[in-house]
TORKOL-4160 file (C-alpha; in steps of 0.2 Angstrom, whole numbers, padded with zeros to 4 digits, m for minus):
275
<pt num="1" X="m0041" Y="m0406" Z="0351"/>
<pt num="2" X="m0056" Y="m0416" Z="0360"/>
<pt num="3" X="m0054" Y="m0426" Z="0374"/>
<pt num="4" X="m0057" Y="m0443" Z="0366"/>
<pt num="5" X="m0041" Y="m0443" Z="0357"/>
<pt num="6" X="m0033" Y="m0434" Z="0374"/>
<pt num="7" X="m0023" Y="m0453" Z="0379"/>
<pt num="8" X="m0018" Y="m0455" Z="0360"/>
<pt num="9" X="m0001" Y="m0460" Z="0358"/>
<pt num="10" X="0011" Y="m0465" Z="0345"/>
<pt num="11" X="0005" Y="m0482" Z="0343"/>
<pt num="12" X="m0014" Y="m0479" Z="0343"/>
<pt num="13" X="m0009" Y="m0465" Z="0330"/>
<pt num="14" X="m0002" Y="m0478" Z="0318"/>
<pt num="15" X="m0017" Y="m0489" Z="0320"/>
<pt num="16" X="m0029" Y="m0474" Z="0314"/>
<pt num="17" X="m0019" Y="m0470" Z="0301"/>
<pt num="18" X="m0015" Y="m0485" Z="0293"/>
<pt num="19" X="m0035" Y="m0489" Z="0296"/>
<pt num="20" X="m0041" Y="m0474" Z="0287"/>
<pt num="21" X="m0027" Y="m0472" Z="0272"/>
<pt num="22" X="m0036" Y="m0489" Z="0266"/>
<pt num="23" X="m0025" Y="m0486" Z="0250"/>
<pt num="24" X="m0010" Y="m0484" Z="0257"/>
<pt num="25" X="m0005" Y="m0468" Z="0246"/>
<pt num="26" X="m0001" Y="m0456" Z="0260"/>
<pt num="27" X="m0016" Y="m0450" Z="0262"/>
<pt num="28" X="m0034" Y="m0450" Z="0266"/>
<pt num="29" X="m0043" Y="m0443" Z="0257"/>
<pt num="30" X="m0062" Y="m0443" Z="0247"/>
<pt num="31" X="m0073" Y="m0458" Z="0254"/>
<pt num="32" X="m0057" Y="m0462" Z="0267"/>
<pt num="33" X="m0059" Y="m0446" Z="0273"/>
<pt num="34" X="m0078" Y="m0446" Z="0276"/>
<pt num="35" X="m0075" Y="m0461" Z="0286"/>
<pt num="36" X="m0063" Y="m0455" Z="0295"/>
<pt num="37" X="m0075" Y="m0440" Z="0303"/>
<pt num="38" X="m0088" Y="m0453" Z="0303"/>
<pt num="39" X="m0079" Y="m0461" Z="0317"/>
<pt num="40" X="m0073" Y="m0444" Z="0323"/>
<pt num="41" X="m0092" Y="m0440" Z="0325"/>
<pt num="42" X="m0094" Y="m0456" Z="0335"/>
<pt num="43" X="m0080" Y="m0452" Z="0346"/>
<pt num="44" X="m0088" Y="m0437" Z="0352"/>
<pt num="45" X="m0107" Y="m0439" Z="0350"/>
<pt num="46" X="m0108" Y="m0457" Z="0356"/>
<pt num="47" X="m0125" Y="m0456" Z="0358"/>
<pt num="48" X="m0132" Y="m0445" Z="0344"/>
<pt num="49" X="m0138" Y="m0452" Z="0328"/>
<pt num="50" X="m0123" Y="m0447" Z="0316"/>
<pt num="51" X="m0132" Y="m0442" Z="0297"/>
<pt num="52" X="m0122" Y="m0436" Z="0282"/>
<pt num="53" X="m0125" Y="m0417" Z="0287"/>
<pt num="54" X="m0118" Y="m0420" Z="0303"/>
<pt num="55" X="m0102" Y="m0428" Z="0294"/>
<pt num="56" X="m0101" Y="m0415" Z="0281"/>
<pt num="57" X="m0102" Y="m0402" Z="0291"/>
<pt num="58" X="m0087" Y="m0408" Z="0306"/>
<pt num="59" X="m0075" Y="m0413" Z="0289"/>
<pt num="60" X="m0079" Y="m0395" Z="0284"/>
<pt num="61" X="m0074" Y="m0388" Z="0301"/>
<pt num="62" X="m0059" Y="m0398" Z="0302"/>
<pt num="63" X="m0052" Y="m0397" Z="0287"/>
<pt num="64" X="m0052" Y="m0378" Z="0287"/>
<pt num="65" X="m0040" Y="m0378" Z="0302"/>
<pt num="66" X="m0030" Y="m0391" Z="0298"/>
<pt num="67" X="m0030" Y="m0396" Z="0278"/>
<pt num="68" X="m0015" Y="m0384" Z="0277"/>
<pt num="69" X="m0010" Y="m0388" Z="0260"/>
<pt num="70" X="m0030" Y="m0385" Z="0256"/>
<pt num="71" X="m0029" Y="m0400" Z="0245"/>
<pt num="72" X="m0043" Y="m0408" Z="0251"/>
<pt num="73" X="m0036" Y="m0422" Z="0259"/>
<pt num="74" X="m0026" Y="m0423" Z="0274"/>
<pt num="75" X="m0009" Y="m0429" Z="0276"/>
<pt num="76" X="0000" Y="m0437" Z="0291"/>
<pt num="77" X="0007" Y="m0423" Z="0299"/>
<pt num="78" X="m0009" Y="m0413" Z="0298"/>
<pt num="79" X="m0019" Y="m0429" Z="0304"/>
<pt num="80" X="m0004" Y="m0429" Z="0319"/>
<pt num="81" X="m0008" Y="m0412" Z="0322"/>
<pt num="82" X="m0028" Y="m0413" Z="0323"/>
<pt num="83" X="m0029" Y="m0428" Z="0334"/>
<pt num="84" X="m0011" Y="m0431" Z="0345"/>
<pt num="85" X="m0009" Y="m0423" Z="0361"/>
<pt num="86" X="0006" Y="m0410" Z="0360"/>
<pt num="87" X="0017" Y="m0422" Z="0370"/>
<pt num="88" X="0014" Y="m0436" Z="0359"/>
<pt num="89" X="0014" Y="m0427" Z="0343"/>
<pt num="90" X="0032" Y="m0434" Z="0337"/>
<pt num="91" X="0029" Y="m0428" Z="0319"/>
<pt num="92" X="0032" Y="m0411" Z="0324"/>
<pt num="93" X="0049" Y="m0413" Z="0324"/>
<pt num="94" X="0047" Y="m0413" Z="0305"/>
<pt num="95" X="0039" Y="m0396" Z="0305"/>
<pt num="96" X="0051" Y="m0382" Z="0297"/>
<pt num="97" X="0048" Y="m0364" Z="0296"/>
<pt num="98" X="0050" Y="m0368" Z="0276"/>
<pt num="99" X="0045" Y="m0384" Z="0267"/>
<pt num="100" X="0060" Y="m0395" Z="0264"/>
<pt num="101" X="0058" Y="m0390" Z="0245"/>
<pt num="102" X="0076" Y="m0394" Z="0240"/>
<pt num="103" X="0082" Y="m0413" Z="0234"/>
<pt num="104" X="0100" Y="m0407" Z="0238"/>
<pt num="105" X="0096" Y="m0403" Z="0255"/>
<pt num="106" X="0086" Y="m0420" Z="0257"/>
<pt num="107" X="0102" Y="m0429" Z="0250"/>
<pt num="108" X="0114" Y="m0421" Z="0264"/>
<pt num="109" X="0101" Y="m0430" Z="0277"/>
<pt num="110" X="0102" Y="m0447" Z="0266"/>
<pt num="111" X="0120" Y="m0447" Z="0266"/>
<pt num="112" X="0123" Y="m0442" Z="0284"/>
<pt num="113" X="0112" Y="m0456" Z="0291"/>
<pt num="114" X="0113" Y="m0470" Z="0279"/>
<pt num="115" X="0130" Y="m0470" Z="0289"/>
<pt num="116" X="0134" Y="m0487" Z="0280"/>
<pt num="117" X="0131" Y="m0481" Z="0262"/>
<pt num="118" X="0120" Y="m0496" Z="0259"/>
<pt num="119" X="0108" Y="m0488" Z="0250"/>
<pt num="120" X="0094" Y="m0488" Z="0266"/>
<pt num="121" X="0092" Y="m0481" Z="0281"/>
<pt num="122" X="0089" Y="m0495" Z="0294"/>
<pt num="123" X="0080" Y="m0496" Z="0311"/>
<pt num="124" X="0096" Y="m0491" Z="0319"/>
<pt num="125" X="0100" Y="m0477" Z="0307"/>
<pt num="126" X="0081" Y="m0469" Z="0309"/>
<pt num="127" X="0084" Y="m0470" Z="0327"/>
<pt num="128" X="0099" Y="m0461" Z="0329"/>
<pt num="129" X="0089" Y="m0446" Z="0315"/>
<pt num="130" X="0077" Y="m0445" Z="0327"/>
<pt num="131" X="0088" Y="m0444" Z="0341"/>
<pt num="132" X="0095" Y="m0430" Z="0333"/>
<pt num="133" X="0080" Y="m0421" Z="0329"/>
<pt num="134" X="0074" Y="m0422" Z="0345"/>
<pt num="135" X="0090" Y="m0413" Z="0352"/>
<pt num="136" X="0090" Y="m0399" Z="0339"/>
<pt num="137" X="0072" Y="m0396" Z="0347"/>
<pt num="138" X="0078" Y="m0397" Z="0364"/>
<pt num="139" X="0068" Y="m0412" Z="0369"/>
<pt num="140" X="0074" Y="m0426" Z="0381"/>
<pt num="141" X="0065" Y="m0442" Z="0376"/>
<pt num="142" X="0067" Y="m0458" Z="0386"/>
<pt num="143" X="0074" Y="m0473" Z="0377"/>
<pt num="144" X="0059" Y="m0483" Z="0377"/>
<pt num="145" X="0048" Y="m0468" Z="0369"/>
<pt num="146" X="0061" Y="m0467" Z="0357"/>
<pt num="147" X="0061" Y="m0485" Z="0352"/>
<pt num="148" X="0041" Y="m0484" Z="0351"/>
<pt num="149" X="0043" Y="m0469" Z="0339"/>
<pt num="150" X="0056" Y="m0478" Z="0328"/>
<pt num="151" X="0045" Y="m0494" Z="0328"/>
<pt num="152" X="0030" Y="m0481" Z="0323"/>
<pt num="153" X="0040" Y="m0473" Z="0312"/>
<pt num="154" X="0045" Y="m0489" Z="0302"/>
<pt num="155" X="0029" Y="m0497" Z="0302"/>
<pt num="156" X="0019" Y="m0481" Z="0294"/>
<pt num="157" X="0033" Y="m0477" Z="0279"/>
<pt num="158" X="0041" Y="m0492" Z="0277"/>
<pt num="159" X="0030" Y="m0496" Z="0261"/>
<pt num="160" X="0037" Y="m0514" Z="0256"/>
<pt num="161" X="0039" Y="m0520" Z="0275"/>
<pt num="162" X="0056" Y="m0524" Z="0273"/>
<pt num="163" X="0062" Y="m0516" Z="0288"/>
<pt num="164" X="0071" Y="m0501" Z="0283"/>
<pt num="165" X="0067" Y="m0485" Z="0273"/>
<pt num="166" X="0073" Y="m0480" Z="0255"/>
<pt num="167" X="0074" Y="m0465" Z="0246"/>
<pt num="168" X="0054" Y="m0461" Z="0242"/>
<pt num="169" X="0051" Y="m0468" Z="0260"/>
<pt num="170" X="0062" Y="m0454" Z="0269"/>
<pt num="171" X="0056" Y="m0440" Z="0256"/>
<pt num="172" X="0038" Y="m0444" Z="0262"/>
<pt num="173" X="0044" Y="m0442" Z="0280"/>
<pt num="174" X="0052" Y="m0426" Z="0278"/>
<pt num="175" X="0038" Y="m0420" Z="0266"/>
<pt num="176" X="0049" Y="m0418" Z="0251"/>
<pt num="177" X="0042" Y="m0405" Z="0238"/>
<pt num="178" X="0039" Y="m0409" Z="0222"/>
<pt num="179" X="0052" Y="m0413" Z="0208"/>
<pt num="180" X="0061" Y="m0395" Z="0205"/>
<pt num="181" X="0065" Y="m0400" Z="0187"/>
<pt num="182" X="0046" Y="m0405" Z="0184"/>
<pt num="183" X="0043" Y="m0386" Z="0178"/>
<pt num="184" X="0054" Y="m0386" Z="0163"/>
<pt num="185" X="0052" Y="m0393" Z="0146"/>
<pt num="186" X="0069" Y="m0391" Z="0139"/>
<pt num="187" X="0067" Y="m0401" Z="0123"/>
<pt num="188" X="0052" Y="m0390" Z="0116"/>
<pt num="189" X="0061" Y="m0374" Z="0121"/>
<pt num="190" X="0072" Y="m0363" Z="0108"/>
<pt num="191" X="0091" Y="m0362" Z="0111"/>
<pt num="192" X="0086" Y="m0346" Z="0119"/>
<pt num="193" X="0073" Y="m0353" Z="0132"/>
<pt num="194" X="0085" Y="m0367" Z="0135"/>
<pt num="195" X="0100" Y="m0357" Z="0140"/>
<pt num="196" X="0089" Y="m0347" Z="0151"/>
<pt num="197" X="0080" Y="m0362" Z="0160"/>
<pt num="198" X="0099" Y="m0370" Z="0162"/>
<pt num="199" X="0104" Y="m0356" Z="0172"/>
<pt num="200" X="0089" Y="m0357" Z="0185"/>
<pt num="201" X="0091" Y="m0375" Z="0185"/>
<pt num="202" X="0111" Y="m0376" Z="0188"/>
<pt num="203" X="0109" Y="m0361" Z="0202"/>
<pt num="204" X="0095" Y="m0370" Z="0211"/>
<pt num="205" X="0108" Y="m0386" Z="0211"/>
<pt num="206" X="0124" Y="m0375" Z="0215"/>
<pt num="207" X="0120" Y="m0373" Z="0234"/>
<pt num="208" X="0136" Y="m0369" Z="0238"/>
<pt num="209" X="0138" Y="m0356" Z="0227"/>
<pt num="210" X="0155" Y="m0362" Z="0219"/>
<pt num="211" X="0152" Y="m0365" Z="0200"/>
<pt num="212" X="0152" Y="m0383" Z="0202"/>
<pt num="213" X="0139" Y="m0397" Z="0207"/>
<pt num="214" X="0148" Y="m0408" Z="0221"/>
<pt num="215" X="0143" Y="m0420" Z="0234"/>
<pt num="216" X="0124" Y="m0419" Z="0238"/>
<pt num="217" X="0122" Y="m0406" Z="0224"/>
<pt num="218" X="0127" Y="m0421" Z="0211"/>
<pt num="219" X="0116" Y="m0432" Z="0220"/>
<pt num="220" X="0100" Y="m0420" Z="0221"/>
<pt num="221" X="0102" Y="m0419" Z="0203"/>
<pt num="222" X="0104" Y="m0437" Z="0200"/>
<pt num="223" X="0089" Y="m0440" Z="0210"/>
<pt num="224" X="0078" Y="m0426" Z="0202"/>
<pt num="225" X="0084" Y="m0430" Z="0184"/>
<pt num="226" X="0080" Y="m0448" Z="0186"/>
<pt num="227" X="0065" Y="m0447" Z="0194"/>
<pt num="228" X="0058" Y="m0437" Z="0178"/>
<pt num="229" X="0058" Y="m0455" Z="0170"/>
<pt num="230" X="0057" Y="m0467" Z="0185"/>
<pt num="231" X="0046" Y="m0462" Z="0199"/>
<pt num="232" X="0054" Y="m0473" Z="0212"/>
<pt num="233" X="0073" Y="m0475" Z="0212"/>
<pt num="234" X="0084" Y="m0484" Z="0227"/>
<pt num="235" X="0098" Y="m0477" Z="0236"/>
<pt num="236" X="0108" Y="m0491" Z="0226"/>
<pt num="237" X="0102" Y="m0484" Z="0211"/>
<pt num="238" X="0105" Y="m0468" Z="0212"/>
<pt num="239" X="0125" Y="m0472" Z="0216"/>
<pt num="240" X="0126" Y="m0482" Z="0200"/>
<pt num="241" X="0117" Y="m0467" Z="0192"/>
<pt num="242" X="0128" Y="m0453" Z="0200"/>
<pt num="243" X="0145" Y="m0464" Z="0192"/>
<pt num="244" X="0138" Y="m0464" Z="0175"/>
<pt num="245" X="0133" Y="m0444" Z="0176"/>
<pt num="246" X="0152" Y="m0442" Z="0183"/>
<pt num="247" X="0158" Y="m0453" Z="0169"/>
<pt num="248" X="0153" Y="m0444" Z="0156"/>
<pt num="249" X="0151" Y="m0426" Z="0162"/>
<pt num="250" X="0166" Y="m0423" Z="0175"/>
<pt num="251" X="0179" Y="m0420" Z="0159"/>
<pt num="252" X="0193" Y="m0415" Z="0170"/>
<pt num="253" X="0189" Y="m0429" Z="0182"/>
<pt num="254" X="0190" Y="m0417" Z="0199"/>
<pt num="255" X="0175" Y="m0428" Z="0207"/>
<pt num="256" X="0162" Y="m0413" Z="0202"/>
<pt num="257" X="0154" Y="m0407" Z="0189"/>
<pt num="258" X="0157" Y="m0389" Z="0182"/>
<pt num="259" X="0144" Y="m0378" Z="0176"/>
<pt num="260" X="0152" Y="m0378" Z="0156"/>
<pt num="261" X="0153" Y="m0398" Z="0159"/>
<pt num="262" X="0134" Y="m0400" Z="0163"/>
<pt num="263" X="0131" Y="m0387" Z="0149"/>
<pt num="264" X="0140" Y="m0399" Z="0137"/>
<pt num="265" X="0132" Y="m0414" Z="0145"/>
<pt num="266" X="0114" Y="m0409" Z="0141"/>
<pt num="267" X="0117" Y="m0401" Z="0125"/>
<pt num="268" X="0117" Y="m0382" Z="0132"/>
<pt num="269" X="0126" Y="m0368" Z="0122"/>
<pt num="270" X="0130" Y="m0357" Z="0135"/>
<pt num="271" X="0137" Y="m0340" Z="0127"/>
<pt num="272" X="0153" Y="m0340" Z="0136"/>
<pt num="273" X="0156" Y="m0356" Z="0126"/>
<pt num="274" X="0150" Y="m0352" Z="0110"/>
<pt num="275" X="0164" Y="m0343" Z="0106"/>
């Protein structure tokens, strides 16, 4: 990282991010990307003439190193890795050995930190979440800095600026991967293909391998199912839809959804149920 960004802190990073992510879609891309590298070039070479060729050369050099997903755009974590000093890179705590690719794991986090079950993560709850993450990474963060990081996260990720985070905001923070169910088109398949797809789907959400979906496993399934038809659902929406699913599918009323119950709900004829 260049010395021109050596003193950058979380608040300064927030200003840069919000300036260049002009359409607020969570990425710096297209013209935004060119504008950012032009800005960088001016920082690095203040006395030199800025040309389009130089901008594109710098863009190619930095994108090859920091565009980890090779999608031609910068996500917030990638930009933080590029310009934030190591000791100020509060987004490093969200880096994982593997991406968060399961809505079940995501919902475990959501349920834990939506402590008052309001359907939102408040600033206080977010602060608790960040504090726990820093402790897991064995980082001692002074209270004033924790407050600053919390405020910065709220400012960047609170899309509707209501002072709290919803499901989609937290999904952006944790870089939750694409909806697992998007790869399936069960309505167009034969019965045999539907059965095979159902087995894959159930195995994905039955994280505990008990043969029944319970707790965050139900939450994760509901979240992904509903987002197929409604891209943005709130925590309160999810709670209502969860109750509807349990009402229709939980035949024995044990608060869980057995594999056979879900199959009946989805109109899948499992071999074990065909007799």
